[in-house]
N, C-alpha and C positions, 0 to 999 in steps of 0.2 A: 484174642485173635480177631474177633468180629469188629472191635473198635479199630484195630490196626487196618483191617480191610476197608472199613468205612472211611478212615482217614486217607488211605491211598486212593479210594474212589473219588472222594471230594477233591483231593489234591490233583488227580488226573483231570477231573471235570474243570477245575479252575484253570489248569494249564491248557486244556483243549478249547475252552469257551471264553473265559474271562480274560486271560492273559493276551490273546491275540487282539481282542477288542480294545484292551488298554493300550497296547502297542499302536494300534491304528489311531486311537484318540490322541496319543502322544504325538504322532506324526501330524495329525490334523492341527493340533495346538501349535506345533513348531511352524507349520506353514502359515497359520493365522498370525503368529508373532512376526514372521517375516513380512507379511502383508501390512501389518500395523506399522512396523518399522519403515517400510517403504512409503506409506502414506504420511507418516510423521516427517520423513525426509522431504517429501514433495511439498508438504504444507510449510515446512521451514523454508525451503527454497522459494516457494510462492510468496510467502510473507516478506522474505528478504528482497525479492524482486519488486514487490509492491512498494516496500519502503524506499527502495532506490528510485522507483518511478516517481513517488510522491516528493522525494527530496529534489529530484530533477525538475518537476513541475513547480515546486516552491521557488527554486532558484530562477526559473524562467519568469514566473509571475513577479518576483521581486525585481528582476531586471526590467521587465516591461513597465512596472510601476515607476521605477526610477526614470525610465525614458519618458513616460507620460508626464511625470513631475517636472522634468526639464522642459518639455514642450509647453506645459502650462506656464511655467516661469517665463519662457521666451515670449509666449503670447501676451502675458501680463505686461511685459516690458514694452511690446509693440502697442498695446492699448494705451499705456501711459504716454508713450511718445505721440500717439495719434491725438490724444486729448490735449497734450501740450501744443501740438501744431494747430489744432482747432482753436484753442484759446488765443494763440498768437494771430491766427487769421482773423478771428473776431475782433481783436484789438486793432489790427491793420484796417479792417473794413470800417470800424468805428472812426478811426482817424481820417480815413478817406472820405467818409460821409460828412465829417465835421469840417472839411475844407470848403472854402468858398468857391 
């Protein structure tokens, strides 16, 4: 009977002291899991948002580089034309200088 009484006392102590604390810890863990899930979701959204921004910036940079490449090409054509005009002018000046 003493063992049975001790078992009941331990059982009651467990139910009165340990079980409520375990239930509280379980609730704390559940809330922590929810917070972790929320952070994961936010990080996922943030990373996706950053990836989209980077893709957008890459596209803008590529477009700007193409525009600059065209501008440089256009400038090179003008420089070539300017050099050709200068050579023709030098030829004409030389012909005029050679005239009596």
